Structure formats: structure tokens, C-alpha cells
C-alpha angles and dihedrals in degrees: 000000000000091000087079097049101093088049090054091044091050094045091054094055115099113256093231095060089084094049100054092099135033107272119244115243128183099244094189094051093047095049090043091055090058085059112199138133120311092264091057091050090053095045091048090051093049092048090050092050094046091050089046092053092047090049092053088055100044100029097109091046093069121077115268091232091055093046088054096044096044095046088053092049094045094050096038091107095051097260132078137216124196090205091057091043092053093045089051094050093045090049091050092050096045093049088060096054097046117108112246 
């Protein structure tokens, strides 16, 4: 009976509670997983750091629902990329502003 208690508690939490702050990703691991020459590793690290900085500035400007969805999508494979997260959020934002 108590085995299901953690699931019930987690399910009761609001989905935006996770998305109130920029998530923390392991940039080095993400860039190493792309495996390439040293220059590619450096460029990947720079791109990820730049995207993280941009996200820290713009985070609250994105809709809470989009932050939650994009964070889940970006981390679905067990890793995380600030570049992918930023692109997802920008696409979600831009899709809402496009005329239909």
C-alpha cells in the first residue's frame, strides 16, 4: 500500500514546479557524447555555455507550460542540452506568434 505513496505525491505536484529555474545539465558529458575532434568539443562547450547564459536571462519570458514540456523533451534520453532546450522554447514561442 505504501509502495505507491511516492507516485501519488509526485503526481500531485504541479508540473511547473520543475520549470521555475533553468535546469542544470552536464555540458562536458553532453559534448563528449557527440564525440569529435578537440575543436568540435570546444565549439560544443562554447555553444552550450552561450545557450545556458541566454536561458538564464530569458527563462521567465517563456511560458511555464513550454518550459516544462521542453525540459521534459530535452532530457527524455537521460542527457540534456541547453542548445536544444533554447531551440525548443524559441520554437514554441514563435509558433504562438505566427499568423494562422
